[in-house]
C-alpha positions in Angstrom: 18.5 -28.8 -16.3 16.6 -25.5 -16.0 17.7 -23.0 -13.4 15.3 -22.8 -10.5 13.9 -19.2 -10.2 14.0 -17.5 -6.7 11.9 -14.5 -5.5 15.0 -12.3 -5.0 16.1 -12.9 -8.7 12.7 -12.3 -10.2 11.9 -9.0 -8.6 13.9 -6.3 -10.5 13.4 -8.0 -13.9 9.7 -8.2 -13.0 9.5 -4.5 -12.1 11.2 -3.5 -15.5 8.5 -5.7 -17.3 5.7 -4.0 -15.3 7.1 -0.5 -16.2 7.1 -1.5 -19.8 3.5 -2.7 -19.7 1.9 -0.1 -17.6 4.0 3.0 -18.1 4.1 5.3 -15.1 4.2 3.1 -11.9 5.7 3.1 -8.5 6.7 0.0 -6.7 6.2 -0.5 -3.0 7.4 -3.7 -1.5 6.3 -6.0 1.4 3.0 -4.5 2.6 1.1 -6.2 5.4 -2.5 -6.9 4.5 -4.6 -8.8 7.0 -2.8 -12.0 7.9 -0.7 -11.8 4.7 2.1 -9.8 3.4 1.9 -8.5 -0.2 5.1 -9.1 -2.0 4.6 -5.9 -4.3 2.1 -3.1 -4.5 2.2 -1.4 -7.8 0.8 2.1 -8.0 -0.5 3.5 -11.3 -2.2 6.7 -11.9 -5.7 5.4 -11.1 -5.3 2.0 -9.4 -3.4 -0.1 -6.9 -2.2 -3.6 -8.0 -1.4 -6.3 -5.5 1.3 -8.7 -6.9 2.1 -12.0 -5.4 5.2 -13.7 -6.5 5.4 -17.5 -6.6 8.9 -18.5 -7.6 10.0 -22.1 -8.3 11.0 -22.4 -4.7 7.5 -21.5 -3.4 4.3 -23.7 -2.8 0.7 -23.1 -2.9 0.3 -23.7 0.8 -0.5 -20.1 1.8 -2.0 -19.0 -1.4 -5.7 -19.4 -0.6 -5.3 -17.1 2.5 -3.2 -14.6 0.4 -5.8 -14.4 -2.3 -8.5 -13.7 0.3 -6.4 -10.9 1.8 -5.3 -9.2 -1.6 -9.0 -9.3 -2.6 -9.9 -7.2 0.3 -7.5 -4.3 -0.6 -6.4 -4.0 -4.2 -8.1 -2.8 -7.3 -6.4 -5.4 -9.3 -4.4 -8.6 -8.4 -1.7 -10.4 -10.2 0.4 -13.5 -9.6 3.8 -13.8 -11.1 5.0 -17.4 -11.3 8.1 -19.3 -12.2 8.2 -22.1 -14.7 7.3 -24.9 -12.3 3.9 -23.3 -11.6 3.0 -22.0 -15.0 0.9 -25.1 -15.9 -1.3 -25.1 -12.8 -1.6 -21.6 -11.4 -4.9 -21.0 -13.2 -6.4 -23.6 -10.9 -5.4 -21.7 -7.8 -6.4 -18.0 -8.3 -9.8 -16.5 -9.1 -10.6 -15.6 -12.7 -10.2 -11.9 -12.2 -6.6 -12.3 -11.1 -3.9 -11.7 -13.8 -1.1 -14.2 -14.3 2.4 -13.4 -15.4 4.7 -16.3 -16.2 8.4 -16.1 -16.2 11.1 -18.3 -17.8 14.8 -17.9 -18.3 15.9 -17.6 -21.9 19.5 -17.3 -22.8 20.3 -16.4 -19.3 17.7 -13.5 -19.1 14.2 -13.4 -17.6 11.4 -13.5 -20.1 7.8 -12.6 -18.9 4.6 -13.2 -20.5 1.1 -11.9 -19.6 -0.7 -15.2 -19.6 -4.0 -13.6 -18.3 -4.7 -9.8 -17.9 -6.2 -8.8 -14.5 -9.8 -7.7 -14.3 -11.1 -5.3 -11.7 -11.3 -6.9 -8.3 -15.1 -7.3 -7.6 -14.4 -7.4 -3.9 -12.5 -4.2 -3.6 -13.7 -1.5 -1.2 -12.8 2.3 -1.0 -12.6 2.1 2.8 -10.0 -0.7 2.8 -7.9 1.0 0.2 -7.9 4.2 2.2 -6.2 2.3 5.0 -3.0 2.5 3.0 -2.7 6.1 3.6 -0.8 7.4 6.7 -2.7 9.8 8.8 -1.0 12.8 7.4 -1.7 11.6 3.9 -5.3 11.1 4.8 -5.4 14.7 6.0 -4.0 15.7 2.6 -6.9 13.8 0.9 -9.3 15.7 3.2 -7.9 19.0 2.1 -8.0 18.1 -1.6 -11.8 17.6 -1.1 -12.4 20.6 1.2 -13.3 18.4 4.1 -13.2 19.5 7.8 -9.8 18.4 9.3 -11.2 16.2 12.1 -7.7 16.4 13.8 -9.0 15.0 17.0 -10.7 12.0 15.4 -9.3 8.4 14.8 -8.2 7.3 11.3 -11.3 5.0 10.9 -13.6 7.9 11.6 -12.0 10.0 8.9 -12.1 7.1 6.4 -15.8 6.8 7.0 -16.2 10.5 6.3 -14.3 10.4 3.2 -16.4 7.4 1.9 -19.6 9.1 2.9 -18.7 11.8 0.2 -18.9 9.3 -2.6 -20.6 9.7 -5.0 -22.8 12.6 -4.0 -20.0 15.2 -3.5 -16.9 13.4 -5.0 -16.8 10.9 -7.8 -15.2 7.7 -6.6 -12.8 7.7 -9.6 -11.5 11.1 -8.2 -10.8 9.5 -4.8 -8.9 6.6 -6.5 -6.7 9.1 -8.6 -6.0 11.1 -5.5 -4.9 8.1 -3.5 -2.5 7.2 -6.4 -1.2 10.8 -6.5 -0.4 10.8 -2.8 1.3 7.5 -3.0 3.4 8.5 -5.9 4.6 11.4 -3.7 5.2 9.4 -0.5 8.8 9.8 0.8 9.9 6.9 2.9 13.2 8.7 3.9 11.1 11.3 5.9 8.3 9.1 7.3 9.3 9.3 10.9 9.7 13.1 10.7 6.3 13.5 8.8 4.5 11.4 11.4 6.2 13.2 14.3 5.2 16.6 13.1 1.6 15.6 12.5 1.3 13.9 15.9 3.0 17.0 17.5 0.2 19.2 16.0 -2.4 16.8 17.3 -0.9 16.8 20.8 -0.7 20.7 20.8 -4.3 21.0 19.8 -5.3 18.7 22.6 -3.4 20.8 25.2 -5.0 23.9 23.9 -8.4 22.4 24.1 -8.1 20.9 27.5 -9.9 22.7 30.2 -9.0 20.4 33.2 -5.7 21.8 34.7 -4.5 18.3 35.8 -5.1 16.7 32.4 -3.5 19.7 30.7 -0.4 19.3 32.9 -0.3 15.6 32.0 -0.4 16.4 28.2 2.3 19.1 28.6 4.6 16.6 30.4 4.0 14.0 27.6 4.8 16.6 25.0 7.9 17.5 26.8 8.9 13.8 27.1 8.4 13.2 23.3 10.4 16.3 22.5 13.3 15.2 24.8 13.2 11.6 23.5 13.2 12.3 19.8 16.9 13.3 19.3 18.0 9.9 20.8 15.9 7.8 18.4 17.7 6.3 15.4 15.9 7.2 12.1 15.4 4.1 10.0 15.5 4.7 6.3 14.0 2.4 3.9 14.7 2.5 0.2 11.8 2.2 -2.2 11.9 2.0 -6.0 10.2 5.1 -7.5 
């Protein structure tokens, strides 16, 4: 009797296989997208790949909704399946999705690219930009000599970046910049990075505020945040690089 494959067992061997196939990659795991959670996000120098893992223990119950959410965000999508799904998976994902099958041979995982992924026809640059944290988006603005818009919401800045394409910046350039930023992302310093960025935002708001009462409120908020931070526990999340 064949051994049933489980998600947790497939992951590391799958990541090794992807590295062999694609070269320079970075793996980010468990990313919320819409109403779904992407098992794996694979960053390559020019693209983002969404990868859904369907082990032998999984069913197709949620797959339709997952396909819809993956197609809203990623440049390419792949489903990696265990032996029990290999014969039917093509019926359950769109033709632009790649398919990787896995089986266990002599106690080791053996992966096969049953169908190579094609570029997702539903991808949008705006959705993809949502992956960037606000400080990372500011880095992208700097790379393209954009105004900082520090007092503006993230969705406002995303619209501004998209408006540059293609008249001022080639879309391919933005895609490469997104990948470069994600290759450099450091999850061990995420809280500090976001805190420092927000501190700068708050300080700017204080300096620009002309109403004495509102300025005092902002200064009190700044003092509260500064006092509260040392008591917070920093959560570190490991990520394969």
